C-alpha positions as a Markdown table, in Angstrom:
| # | Residue | x | y | z |
|---|---|---|---|---|
| 1 | Met | 98.8 | -1.4 | 67.6 |
| 2 | Arg | 95.9 | -1.4 | 69.6 |
| 3 | Ser | 95.8 | 0.7 | 73.2 |
| 4 | Asp | 94.1 | -0.9 | 76.0 |
| 5 | Leu | 92.6 | 1.2 | 78.7 |
| 6 | Ala | 93.6 | -1.4 | 81.4 |
| 7 | Ala | 95.2 | -4.7 | 81.5 |
| 8 | Gly | 92.8 | -7.6 | 80.9 |
| 9 | Ala | 90.6 | -5.8 | 78.6 |
| 10 | Val | 87.8 | -7.6 | 77.0 |
| 11 | Pro | 88.5 | -8.3 | 73.2 |
| 12 | Leu | 86.3 | -6.2 | 70.6 |
| 13 | Pro | 85.8 | -6.8 | 67.0 |
| 14 | Pro | 88.8 | -5.8 | 64.8 |
| 15 | Val | 88.7 | -2.5 | 62.7 |
| 16 | Arg | 87.0 | -4.1 | 59.6 |
| 17 | Ala | 84.2 | -5.4 | 61.7 |
| 18 | Gly | 81.2 | -4.8 | 59.2 |
| 19 | Arg | 77.9 | -3.7 | 60.4 |
| 20 | Val | 77.2 | -6.0 | 63.3 |
| 21 | Arg | 75.2 | -4.0 | 65.8 |
| 22 | Asp | 75.3 | -4.7 | 69.8 |
| 23 | Pro | 71.5 | -4.5 | 70.9 |
| 24 | Arg | 72.8 | -2.3 | 73.7 |
| 25 | Leu | 73.8 | 0.3 | 71.3 |
| 26 | Asp | 70.0 | 0.9 | 70.2 |
| 27 | Phe | 68.5 | 0.3 | 73.4 |
| 28 | Phe | 70.3 | 3.1 | 75.4 |
| 29 | Arg | 70.3 | 5.4 | 72.3 |
| 30 | Gly | 66.4 | 4.9 | 72.6 |
| 31 | Val | 66.6 | 5.5 | 76.3 |
| 32 | Gly | 68.4 | 8.5 | 75.5 |
| 33 | Met | 66.0 | 9.8 | 73.1 |
| 34 | Tyr | 62.9 | 9.5 | 75.5 |
| 35 | Ile | 65.3 | 11.3 | 78.1 |
| 36 | Ile | 66.2 | 14.2 | 75.8 |
| 37 | Leu | 62.3 | 14.5 | 75.1 |
| 38 | Val | 61.6 | 15.0 | 79.1 |
| 39 | Ala | 64.5 | 17.5 | 79.3 |
| 40 | His | 63.3 | 19.7 | 76.4 |
| 41 | Ile | 59.6 | 20.0 | 77.5 |
| 42 | Pro | 59.4 | 23.5 | 79.0 |
| 43 | Glu | 58.8 | 23.6 | 83.0 |
| 44 | Asn | 58.4 | 20.0 | 82.9 |
| 45 | Gln | 58.3 | 18.5 | 86.5 |
| 46 | Trp | 59.7 | 15.1 | 85.2 |
| 47 | Thr | 62.9 | 16.9 | 84.7 |
| 48 | Leu | 63.5 | 16.7 | 88.2 |
| 49 | Trp | 64.2 | 12.8 | 88.0 |
| 50 | Ile | 66.2 | 12.4 | 84.8 |
| 51 | Pro | 69.9 | 11.2 | 85.3 |
| 52 | Ala | 71.1 | 14.9 | 84.6 |
| 53 | Arg | 69.6 | 15.7 | 88.4 |
| 54 | Phe | 71.8 | 13.2 | 90.0 |
| 55 | Gly | 75.2 | 13.4 | 88.4 |
| 56 | Phe | 77.5 | 15.6 | 86.1 |
| 57 | Ser | 76.7 | 13.8 | 82.9 |
| 58 | Asp | 72.9 | 13.5 | 81.0 |
| 59 | Ala | 71.4 | 12.2 | 78.2 |
| 60 | Thr | 73.7 | 14.6 | 75.7 |
| 61 | Glu | 76.7 | 12.4 | 76.6 |
| 62 | Ile | 74.6 | 9.2 | 75.6 |
| 63 | Phe | 73.6 | 10.7 | 72.5 |
| 64 | Val | 77.1 | 11.8 | 71.6 |
| 65 | Phe | 79.1 | 8.7 | 72.8 |
| 66 | Leu | 76.6 | 6.4 | 71.1 |
| 67 | Ser | 76.6 | 8.4 | 67.8 |
| 68 | Gly | 80.5 | 7.7 | 67.7 |
| 69 | Ile | 79.9 | 4.1 | 68.0 |
| 70 | Ala | 77.3 | 4.0 | 65.4 |
| 71 | Ser | 79.3 | 6.4 | 63.0 |
| 72 | Ala | 82.2 | 3.7 | 63.2 |
| 73 | Ile | 79.6 | 1.1 | 62.1 |
| 74 | Ala | 77.9 | 3.1 | 59.6 |
| 75 | Phe | 80.8 | 5.2 | 58.2 |
| 76 | Gly | 84.1 | 3.4 | 59.1 |
| 77 | Ser | 83.2 | 0.5 | 57.7 |
| 78 | Thr | 82.4 | 2.3 | 54.3 |
| 79 | Phe | 85.9 | 3.7 | 54.5 |
| 80 | Asp | 87.2 | 0.1 | 54.9 |
| 81 | Arg | 85.2 | -1.4 | 52.3 |
| 82 | Ala | 84.8 | 1.0 | 49.5 |
| 83 | Gly | 87.7 | 3.1 | 50.0 |
| 84 | Phe | 88.6 | 6.9 | 51.3 |
| 85 | Arg | 86.6 | 8.5 | 48.4 |
| 86 | Leu | 83.4 | 6.8 | 48.7 |
| 87 | Gly | 83.8 | 7.0 | 52.5 |
| 88 | Val | 84.0 | 10.7 | 52.2 |
| 89 | Ala | 81.1 | 10.7 | 49.9 |
| 90 | Arg | 79.1 | 8.8 | 52.5 |
| 91 | Val | 79.9 | 11.3 | 55.3 |
| 92 | Ala | 78.9 | 14.3 | 53.0 |
| 93 | Gln | 75.5 | 12.6 | 52.4 |
| 94 | Arg | 75.0 | 12.4 | 56.1 |
| 95 | Ile | 76.1 | 15.9 | 56.7 |
| 96 | Trp | 73.7 | 17.1 | 54.1 |
| 97 | Gln | 70.9 | 15.2 | 55.7 |
| 98 | Val | 71.6 | 16.4 | 59.3 |
| 99 | Tyr | 72.1 | 20.0 | 58.1 |
| 100 | Trp | 68.6 | 20.2 | 56.4 |
| 101 | Ala | 67.0 | 18.4 | 59.4 |
| 102 | His | 68.5 | 21.3 | 61.5 |
| 103 | Val | 67.1 | 23.7 | 59.2 |
| 104 | Cys | 63.7 | 22.1 | 59.2 |
| 105 | Val | 63.5 | 21.8 | 63.1 |
| 106 | Phe | 64.3 | 25.4 | 63.5 |
| 107 | Val | 61.5 | 26.4 | 60.7 |
| 108 | Ala | 59.0 | 24.1 | 62.4 |
| 109 | Val | 59.4 | 25.5 | 65.8 |
| 110 | Leu | 59.6 | 28.7 | 64.7 |
| 111 | Ala | 56.2 | 28.4 | 62.9 |
| 112 | Leu | 54.8 | 26.6 | 66.1 |
| 113 | Leu | 55.7 | 29.3 | 68.6 |
| 114 | Gly | 54.5 | 32.0 | 66.1 |
| 115 | Ala | 51.1 | 30.3 | 65.7 |
| 116 | Ala | 50.8 | 29.8 | 69.4 |
| 117 | Gly | 51.1 | 33.5 | 70.1 |
| 118 | Thr | 51.7 | 34.3 | 73.6 |
| 119 | Thr | 51.6 | 32.4 | 76.9 |
| 120 | Pro | 48.9 | 32.6 | 79.4 |
| 121 | Ser | 51.0 | 35.2 | 81.2 |
| 122 | Gly | 51.2 | 37.2 | 78.2 |
| 123 | Gln | 54.9 | 36.5 | 77.0 |
| 124 | Ser | 55.5 | 35.7 | 73.4 |
| 125 | Tyr | 56.3 | 32.1 | 72.8 |
| 126 | Val | 58.9 | 33.2 | 70.3 |
| 127 | Ala | 60.6 | 35.0 | 73.3 |
| 128 | Thr | 60.7 | 32.0 | 75.2 |
| 129 | Leu | 63.4 | 30.6 | 73.2 |
| 130 | Asn | 65.1 | 33.9 | 72.6 |
| 131 | Leu | 64.1 | 34.0 | 68.9 |
| 132 | Gln | 62.6 | 37.5 | 68.9 |
| 133 | Arg | 65.5 | 39.2 | 67.0 |
| 134 | Phe | 65.0 | 36.6 | 64.3 |
| 135 | Ala | 61.3 | 37.0 | 64.2 |
| 136 | Ala | 62.0 | 40.8 | 63.9 |
| 137 | Asp | 64.7 | 40.4 | 61.2 |
| 138 | Pro | 64.6 | 37.1 | 59.6 |
| 139 | Ala | 66.1 | 38.3 | 56.4 |
| 140 | Gly | 69.0 | 39.8 | 58.2 |
| 141 | Leu | 69.7 | 36.6 | 60.2 |
| 142 | Ala | 68.8 | 33.9 | 57.6 |
| 143 | Ala | 72.1 | 33.8 | 56.1 |
| 144 | Arg | 73.8 | 33.7 | 59.5 |
| 145 | Phe | 71.5 | 30.8 | 60.4 |
| 146 | Leu | 72.2 | 28.9 | 57.1 |
| 147 | Thr | 76.0 | 29.4 | 57.9 |
| 148 | Leu | 75.8 | 28.2 | 61.3 |
| 149 | Thr | 77.1 | 31.8 | 62.6 |
| 150 | Tyr | 73.9 | 32.1 | 64.4 |
| 151 | Val | 73.0 | 29.3 | 66.5 |
| 152 | Pro | 70.2 | 29.7 | 69.1 |
| 153 | Asn | 70.5 | 27.7 | 72.2 |
| 154 | Tyr | 67.8 | 25.2 | 71.7 |
| 155 | Phe | 69.1 | 24.4 | 68.2 |
| 156 | Asp | 72.6 | 23.6 | 69.1 |
| 157 | Ile | 73.0 | 19.8 | 69.3 |
| 158 | Leu | 72.7 | 19.1 | 65.6 |
| 159 | Pro | 75.3 | 21.9 | 64.7 |
| 160 | Met | 77.8 | 20.1 | 67.1 |
| 161 | Tyr | 77.0 | 16.6 | 65.5 |
| 162 | Leu | 77.8 | 18.4 | 62.0 |
| 163 | Val | 81.3 | 19.3 | 63.1 |
| 164 | Met | 82.1 | 16.3 | 64.6 |
| 165 | Leu | 81.0 | 14.3 | 61.2 |
| 166 | Ala | 83.1 | 16.7 | 59.3 |
| 167 | Met | 86.2 | 15.6 | 61.4 |
| 168 | Met | 85.5 | 11.9 | 60.8 |
| 169 | Pro | 87.5 | 11.7 | 57.4 |
| 170 | Ala | 90.4 | 13.6 | 58.7 |
| 171 | Met | 90.4 | 11.2 | 62.0 |
| 172 | Leu | 90.3 | 8.1 | 59.7 |
| 173 | Ala | 93.0 | 9.3 | 57.7 |
| 174 | Leu | 95.5 | 10.0 | 60.4 |
| 175 | Glu | 94.3 | 6.2 | 61.8 |
| 176 | Arg | 95.8 | 5.2 | 58.7 |
| 177 | Ile | 99.2 | 6.9 | 59.8 |
| 178 | Asp | 98.9 | 5.7 | 63.2 |
| 179 | Pro | 96.1 | 4.4 | 65.3 |
| 180 | His | 97.2 | 6.4 | 68.2 |
| 181 | Val | 97.2 | 9.6 | 66.3 |
| 182 | Pro | 93.3 | 10.5 | 66.0 |
| 183 | Leu | 92.8 | 10.2 | 69.6 |
| 184 | Ala | 96.0 | 12.2 | 70.6 |
| 185 | Val | 94.6 | 14.9 | 68.4 |
| 186 | Ser | 91.2 | 14.6 | 69.6 |
| 187 | Phe | 92.4 | 15.0 | 73.2 |
| 188 | Gln | 94.5 | 17.9 | 72.3 |
| 189 | Leu | 91.5 | 19.8 | 70.8 |
| 190 | Trp | 89.3 | 19.0 | 74.0 |
| 191 | Leu | 92.2 | 20.8 | 75.9 |
| 192 | Leu | 92.0 | 23.8 | 73.7 |
| 193 | Ala | 88.3 | 23.9 | 74.1 |
| 194 | Gln | 88.5 | 23.7 | 78.0 |
| 195 | Phe | 90.2 | 27.1 | 77.8 |
| 196 | Gly | 87.9 | 28.4 | 75.3 |
| 197 | Leu | 90.4 | 28.8 | 72.4 |
| 198 | Leu | 88.1 | 27.2 | 69.9 |
| 199 | Asp | 85.0 | 28.9 | 70.5 |
| 200 | Leu | 82.5 | 29.4 | 67.6 |
| 201 | Pro | 80.5 | 32.6 | 67.5 |
| 202 | Ala | 76.7 | 31.8 | 68.2 |
| 203 | Glu | 75.3 | 35.2 | 67.4 |
| 204 | Pro | 76.5 | 38.7 | 65.9 |
| 205 | Trp | 75.3 | 40.8 | 68.5 |
| 206 | Ser | 77.2 | 39.2 | 71.2 |
| 207 | Asp | 80.5 | 37.2 | 72.1 |
| 208 | Arg | 78.4 | 34.2 | 73.2 |
| 209 | Pro | 79.9 | 31.0 | 71.8 |
| 210 | Trp | 78.1 | 27.8 | 70.9 |
| 211 | Phe | 76.4 | 26.1 | 73.8 |
| 212 | Phe | 77.7 | 22.9 | 72.9 |
| 213 | Asp | 81.5 | 23.4 | 71.8 |
| 214 | Pro | 81.9 | 20.7 | 69.2 |
| 215 | Phe | 85.8 | 20.8 | 69.7 |
| 216 | Gly | 85.1 | 20.1 | 73.5 |
| 217 | Trp | 82.2 | 17.3 | 72.7 |
| 218 | Gln | 84.1 | 15.5 | 69.9 |
| 219 | Leu | 86.3 | 13.7 | 72.3 |
| 220 | Leu | 83.5 | 11.7 | 73.6 |
| 221 | Phe | 82.4 | 11.1 | 70.0 |
| 222 | Phe | 85.8 | 9.9 | 69.0 |
| 223 | Leu | 86.2 | 7.7 | 72.1 |
| 224 | Gly | 82.9 | 5.7 | 71.1 |
| 225 | Phe | 84.2 | 5.8 | 67.7 |
| 226 | Ser | 87.6 | 4.3 | 68.6 |
| 227 | Ile | 86.1 | 1.7 | 70.8 |
| 228 | Arg | 83.8 | 0.3 | 68.1 |
| 229 | Arg | 86.9 | 0.6 | 65.8 |
| 230 | Gly | 88.8 | -1.6 | 68.1 |
| 231 | Leu | 91.4 | 0.9 | 68.7 |
| 232 | Leu | 90.6 | 1.2 | 72.2 |
| 233 | Arg | 89.4 | -1.5 | 74.6 |
| 234 | Pro | 87.1 | -1.1 | 77.8 |
| 235 | Pro | 88.6 | -2.8 | 80.8 |
| 236 | Ala | 87.3 | -6.2 | 81.7 |
| 237 | Pro | 84.8 | -6.1 | 84.9 |
| 238 | Arg | 86.4 | -6.8 | 88.1 |
| 239 | Pro | 85.1 | -6.0 | 91.6 |
| 240 | Ala | 87.7 | -3.2 | 92.2 |
| 241 | Leu | 86.8 | -1.6 | 89.1 |
| 242 | Val | 83.0 | -1.9 | 89.6 |
| 243 | Ala | 83.4 | -0.5 | 93.1 |
| 244 | Ala | 85.3 | 2.5 | 91.6 |
| 245 | Ala | 82.9 | 3.3 | 89.0 |
| 246 | Val | 80.1 | 3.1 | 91.7 |
| 247 | Ala | 82.0 | 5.3 | 93.9 |
| 248 | Val | 82.4 | 7.9 | 91.1 |
| 249 | Val | 78.6 | 7.8 | 90.3 |
| 250 | Val | 77.4 | 8.0 | 94.1 |
| 251 | Leu | 79.9 | 10.6 | 95.1 |
| 252 | Ser | 78.9 | 12.9 | 92.4 |
| 253 | Val | 75.2 | 13.1 | 93.7 |
| 254 | Pro | 75.6 | 15.6 | 96.4 |
| 255 | Phe | 77.3 | 18.0 | 93.9 |
| 256 | Ala | 74.5 | 17.8 | 91.5 |
| 257 | Trp | 71.2 | 16.8 | 93.2 |
| 258 | Tyr | 69.3 | 20.3 | 93.7 |
| 259 | Ala | 67.7 | 18.8 | 96.9 |
| 260 | Val | 71.3 | 18.7 | 98.5 |
| 261 | Leu | 72.5 | 22.0 | 96.8 |
| 262 | Gln | 69.4 | 23.7 | 98.4 |
| 263 | Ala | 69.8 | 22.3 | 101.5 |
| 264 | Ser | 73.8 | 22.5 | 102.3 |
| 265 | Pro | 75.5 | 25.8 | 101.6 |
| 266 | Thr | 78.6 | 23.7 | 101.8 |
| 267 | Phe | 77.9 | 21.5 | 98.8 |
| 268 | Ala | 76.4 | 24.3 | 97.1 |
| 269 | Ala | 79.7 | 26.1 | 97.3 |
| 270 | Ala | 81.8 | 23.2 | 96.3 |
| 271 | Ala | 79.6 | 22.6 | 93.3 |
| 272 | Ala | 80.2 | 26.1 | 92.2 |
| 273 | Ala | 84.0 | 25.8 | 92.9 |
| 274 | Ile | 84.2 | 22.7 | 90.5 |
| 275 | Glu | 81.9 | 24.1 | 87.9 |
| 276 | Pro | 84.6 | 24.6 | 85.4 |
| 277 | Leu | 85.3 | 20.8 | 85.3 |
| 278 | Thr | 81.5 | 20.2 | 85.2 |
| 279 | Arg | 80.6 | 22.6 | 82.7 |
| 280 | Lys | 78.3 | 21.5 | 79.8 |
| 281 | Thr | 79.5 | 23.8 | 76.8 |
| 282 | Asp | 83.0 | 22.7 | 76.6 |
| 283 | Phe | 82.3 | 19.1 | 78.2 |
| 284 | Gly | 84.3 | 19.5 | 81.4 |
| 285 | Ala | 86.7 | 16.8 | 82.9 |
| 286 | Leu | 84.4 | 15.6 | 85.5 |
| 287 | Arg | 81.6 | 15.2 | 83.0 |
| 288 | Leu | 84.0 | 13.0 | 81.0 |
| 289 | Val | 84.9 | 10.8 | 84.3 |
| 290 | His | 81.3 | 10.5 | 85.4 |
| 291 | Phe | 79.9 | 9.5 | 82.1 |
| 292 | Leu | 82.7 | 7.0 | 81.4 |
| 293 | Ala | 81.9 | 5.4 | 84.9 |
| 294 | Val | 78.3 | 5.3 | 84.0 |
| 295 | Ala | 78.8 | 3.9 | 80.5 |
| 296 | Trp | 81.4 | 1.3 | 81.8 |
| 297 | Leu | 78.8 | 0.1 | 84.6 |
| 298 | Ala | 76.2 | -0.2 | 81.8 |
| 299 | Trp | 78.5 | -2.2 | 79.6 |
| 300 | Ala | 79.8 | -4.4 | 82.2 |
| 301 | Leu | 76.5 | -5.0 | 84.2 |
| 302 | Val | 74.2 | -5.2 | 81.2 |
| 303 | Pro | 75.6 | -8.0 | 78.6 |
| 304 | Pro | 74.2 | -8.5 | 75.0 |
| 305 | Thr | 71.9 | -11.2 | 76.3 |
| 306 | Ser | 70.4 | -9.4 | 79.3 |
| 307 | Arg | 66.8 | -9.8 | 79.8 |
| 308 | Leu | 66.5 | -6.2 | 79.9 |
| 309 | Leu | 67.3 | -6.0 | 76.2 |
| 310 | Ala | 64.8 | -8.8 | 75.6 |
| 311 | Gly | 60.8 | -8.7 | 75.0 |
| 312 | Arg | 58.6 | -6.2 | 73.4 |
| 313 | Gly | 59.1 | -3.2 | 75.4 |
| 314 | Ala | 62.9 | -3.4 | 74.6 |
| 315 | Gly | 62.3 | -3.9 | 71.1 |
| 316 | Val | 60.2 | -0.6 | 71.1 |
| 317 | Val | 63.0 | 1.1 | 72.7 |
| 318 | Arg | 65.7 | -0.3 | 70.5 |
| 319 | Arg | 63.5 | 0.8 | 67.4 |
| 320 | Val | 63.6 | 4.3 | 68.8 |
| 321 | Gly | 67.2 | 4.2 | 69.0 |
| 322 | Gln | 67.7 | 2.8 | 65.4 |
| 323 | Gln | 65.9 | 6.0 | 64.1 |
| 324 | Ser | 67.7 | 8.5 | 66.4 |
| 325 | Leu | 67.7 | 11.4 | 63.9 |
| 326 | Ala | 64.1 | 11.4 | 62.9 |
| 327 | Val | 63.2 | 10.8 | 66.7 |
| 328 | Phe | 65.3 | 13.6 | 67.8 |
| 329 | Val | 63.9 | 16.0 | 65.1 |
| 330 | Ala | 60.4 | 15.2 | 65.9 |
| 331 | Gly | 61.2 | 15.3 | 69.8 |
| 332 | Met | 62.5 | 18.8 | 69.3 |
| 333 | Val | 59.1 | 20.1 | 67.9 |
| 334 | Val | 57.0 | 17.8 | 70.0 |
| 335 | Ala | 58.6 | 19.2 | 73.3 |
| 336 | Gln | 57.7 | 22.7 | 72.3 |
| 337 | Ala | 53.9 | 21.6 | 71.5 |
| 338 | Leu | 53.6 | 19.7 | 74.6 |
| 339 | Gly | 54.9 | 22.7 | 76.6 |
| 340 | Ile | 52.3 | 25.1 | 75.1 |
| 341 | Leu | 49.6 | 22.3 | 75.9 |
| 342 | Leu | 50.7 | 22.2 | 79.3 |
| 343 | Asp | 50.6 | 26.0 | 79.6 |
| 344 | His | 46.8 | 25.8 | 79.1 |
| 345 | Leu | 46.0 | 22.7 | 80.9 |
| 346 | Gly | 48.2 | 23.3 | 83.9 |
| 347 | Arg | 51.1 | 21.3 | 85.3 |
| 348 | Gly | 49.4 | 18.9 | 87.7 |
| 349 | Pro | 50.5 | 15.5 | 88.1 |
| 350 | Ile | 48.0 | 13.9 | 85.9 |
| 351 | Ala | 48.4 | 16.5 | 83.3 |
| 352 | Thr | 52.3 | 16.3 | 83.3 |
| 353 | Ala | 52.3 | 12.5 | 83.1 |
| 354 | Ala | 49.9 | 12.5 | 80.3 |
| 355 | Ala | 52.2 | 14.9 | 78.4 |
| 356 | Asn | 55.2 | 13.1 | 78.6 |
| 357 | Leu | 53.7 | 9.8 | 78.0 |
| 358 | Leu | 52.0 | 11.4 | 74.9 |
| 359 | Gly | 55.4 | 12.5 | 73.6 |
| 360 | Phe | 56.8 | 9.0 | 74.3 |
| 361 | Ala | 54.0 | 7.4 | 72.2 |
| 362 | Val | 54.9 | 10.1 | 69.6 |
| 363 | Leu | 58.4 | 9.3 | 69.5 |
| 364 | Thr | 57.7 | 5.6 | 69.3 |
| 365 | Ala | 55.3 | 6.2 | 66.2 |
| 366 | Val | 58.0 | 8.4 | 64.4 |
| 367 | Ala | 60.3 | 5.7 | 65.1 |
| 368 | His | 58.1 | 3.0 | 63.4 |
| 369 | Val | 57.2 | 4.9 | 60.5 |
| 370 | Ala | 60.9 | 6.1 | 59.8 |
| 371 | Gly | 61.9 | 2.5 | 59.9 |
| 372 | Trp | 59.2 | 1.5 | 57.7 |
| 373 | Phe | 60.1 | 4.1 | 55.1 |
| 374 | Lys | 63.9 | 2.9 | 55.4 |
| 375 | Ser | 62.7 | -0.5 | 54.7 |
| 376 | Ala | 61.6 | 0.6 | 51.2 |
| 377 | Pro | 58.8 | -1.9 | 51.1 |
| 378 | Trp | 57.8 | -0.7 | 47.5 |
| 379 | Lys | 61.0 | -2.5 | 46.3 |
| 380 | Gly | 59.6 | -5.7 | 47.0 |
């Protein structure tokens, strides 16, 4: 009752696969965490060289897709082993953790920006993230923030993840009826999101929806989830498929790279015309196609035994991927602190490189500390 993506698919572990982790999962999640930090540092020149500048998908897709795979390992196996009731309890515990991580990140960033005062040009740091309304009326907006009816743009990834986690028990219940049903439902929700039919309100004073529509992005999450559960199988590497995936990646570059768009009115007009298919908010179709091509190439060309995954440096990156929630939360705060630092130091090449490398070092340290606490060494 499994669905193959193509003939000659490579066998994956069965549904009751336990907690065996592919080293590529943590490695690429770690890479994604570093990229997300770079993308979040305000006016960071290094963002000109992250993958998002050369294609339709970016590190957000890495985070969501691999979170789906990791969730299948962490939570799907609990449903299989301990039953539905305890599986729901395990998911509820994670939702509780992520929810309070979201709240703490918001409070920490707001406090940081408030303490920093104004930029060298005189603009309030609070206003740089469009938080001036909350700063002016925290009592009036606190309840809306806590109920996720006020979701500022910078703080929108974890709310999206919360919705996807909440959907997981329902998807696993549908899986017990028929393994094909969860992805069919997921695809239908994604289609509805493409037309803005499932928008969630982001603020009370406008009709702006959440920047990341969870009903659009959940398709990528549950694709990863289904692959790890063994309900889908990626096609085996073949020269024709490799060539097709490479063509998708290469042909998307002129429609995404700022240098081409600035130099060619033709490509700029074409990029604007296909914008509904590349839109980030509802996870447009071309973003899905581009990411699947990139992810399949990474899976096909980097086997679990690859030298890329060996060595001390790769081990550091994997550790960051293993502690993705703690690292992401820290990165959201550190990125703003580094942006404030660069405002005062200047954004020359040396200062920019130092700030980014300092950020990488902080994320690495956070991952090690979080891993140490999770190991509970006091238990002997």
